LUMTI-646919 format. One record per residue (C-alpha): z, x, y; residue in three letters. Coordinates in steps of 0.2 Angstrom, whole numbers, plus 5000, padded with zeros to 4 digits. Layout:
<sites>
ZXYALA ...
</sites>
This chain:
<sites>
539153215538MET 537853075539ASP 537253055557SER 535852915553GLU 536052755562SER 536252585553GLY 537552535540PRO 537752655526GLN 538552625508PRO 540352675508ARG 540752815496LYS 542152795484THR 543552905490GLU 545352955485ARG 546753005497LEU 547853155493CYS 549353215503ALA 549253405507VAL 550953465514ARG 550953335527GLY 549053325529ALA 547953195521TRP 546353235512CYS 544853115510VAL 544053175494VAL 542353095490PRO 541953065471GLU 540853205466PRO 539053175465PRO 538053185448ALA 537553365452GLN 538653485461THR 539353665460GLY 540953735456MET 541353735475PHE 541553575484VAL 541853525502LEU 543353425505VAL 543653325521GLU 545453345528MET 546553295542VAL 548053395548ASP 549153415564THR 549153605568VAL 550553685578ARG 549953825589ILE 551353935597PRO 551353975615PRO 550854165613TRP 549254105605GLN 548754005620PHE 547654145627GLU 546554135612ARG 545154015609LYS 545853855602LEU 544653845587ASN 545054025582ASP 546953995582SER 546753825573ILE 545653915560ALA 546954055557GLU 548353925555GLU 547353815543LEU 546953965532ASN 548754025532LYS 549253855526LYS 547953815513LEU 546953975507ALA 547254015489ASN 548353865487LYS 548153725474VAL 548053555481VAL 548653425468TYR 547153325461ASN 545953415473VAL 545753595467GLY 546053775473LEU 545753795492CYS 544653945496ILE 544253955515CYS 543953845530LEU 542153785531PHE 542153705548ASP 543153605561ILE 542253435564THR 543453355577LYS 544853405588LEU 545953265595GLU 547153275610ASP 548453415610ALA 550253375614TYR 551753475619VAL 553453395613PHE 555053415623PRO 556053565617GLY 554553645609ASP 553353745619GLY 551953745606ALA 550453635606SER 550153505592HIS 548353455588THR 547653335576LYS 546253415567VAL 544853345556HIS 544053485546PHE 543153525530ARG 543753655517TYR 542953745503VAL 543853705487VAL 543553775469PHE 543453625458HIS 542053635444PRO 541453475437PHE 541753435418LEU 540353505407ASP 539853635420GLU 539353805413ILE 540353955420LEU 540354135417ILE 541954235417GLY 542854385409LYS 544054385395ILE 545754425401LYS 546554425384GLY 546854335368CYS 548354255360SER 548654135346PRO 548453995359GLU 546654045362GLY 545554155373VAL 546154175391HIS 544754185404VAL 544654245422SER 543354215436LEU 544154355446GLY 544954235459PHE 545554105446PHE 546354155430ASP 547053995422ASP 545653955410ILE 546053935391LEU 544753915377ILE 545853845362PRO 545453905344PRO 544653735340GLU 543353765354SER 542753935348LEU 541253975338GLN 541653935320GLN 542253995309PRO 543554095319ALA 545054195315LYS 546454285326PHE 546654465322ASP 548554495324GLU 548354685323ALA 547054695337GLU 547654535346GLN 545954475348VAL 544954325342TRP 543454355330VAL 541954255326TRP 541454265308GLU 539554255310TYR 538654205294GLU 537054295290THR 535954315274GLU 536854475272GLU 538554405273GLY 539854385287ALA 539854495302HIS 541454505313ASP 541054475332LEU 542554525342TYR 543054445358MET 543654595367ASP 544654595384THR 543454635398GLY 541854555390GLU 540854425400GLU 540954255392ILE 539954095395ARG 540853935393PHE 540853755396ARG 542253665406VAL 542853525395VAL 544553475402ASP 545653505417GLU 547453485421SER 548453465437PHE 550353495438VAL 551353445453ASP 552453605456THR 553153545472SER 555053595474PRO 556253455469THR 558153445471GLY 559253485457PRO 559653355444SER 561153325433SER 560253395418ALA 559953555427ASP 561853575431ALA 562253575413THR 561053715408THR 561553895409SER 561053985425SER 560254115415GLU 558953995408GLU 557453995420LEU 556253855418PRO 554553905412LYS 553353915427LYS 551853805425GLU 550153835433ALA 549753705445PRO 547953695440TYR 547153745423THR 545453725415LEU 545053705397VAL 543453785391GLY 542353775375SER 541053895367ILE 540753795352SER 538853775354GLU 537353885354PRO 537053995369GLY 538953995373LEU 540154145371GLY 540054325374LEU 538354365384LEU 538154515372SER 537954395358TRP 536454305365TRP 535554455374THR 533754465367SER 532854635365ASN 
</sites>
């Protein structure tokens, strides 16, 4: 946080609700990494049996239980607590022996910017494209039109192939599972997966038909330019 005196230009911000907490999400700067710090405010409940511990330790544990490895709509994938910037007064309400403290904190969030170059591993291939994993995040798709061209899908091997043209003819370069791949982030999608009540349409459908589970946060990648694709393609001897 800026501690300099005097008036400072106000950053463009957007507010986002996080299960009862409010996030202040600054617009990303021109250059940043795939991890960003997000300012959040939440009221944390500490049960009586934790009163013997340090308050900051108990609050950090509760915040990580609530947010770690969760996707916050229009914010990104929460990784871990970075720091606690302010603790307001704690209150004990009638009928509840726990303390309730309003906490201002910063959280590390995975949210790469568009056009950022990332390196992951191929998780698998399908007619929809190449599925990529970063280890901690798997919902990345490189669609067929964003592969190195010309490309074809090998039904027998279930793998995408780049038909690389040379003077001696075409060479098939396979995008095998487990291979490291460099790609550019070209799009992102957030889906609100918060639970909702049953609708009249749901009541008419068969109980055996389960709705398709959607990923709350997905990235779309591209390798359709020189230097992108499998690392082995561009390794110089």
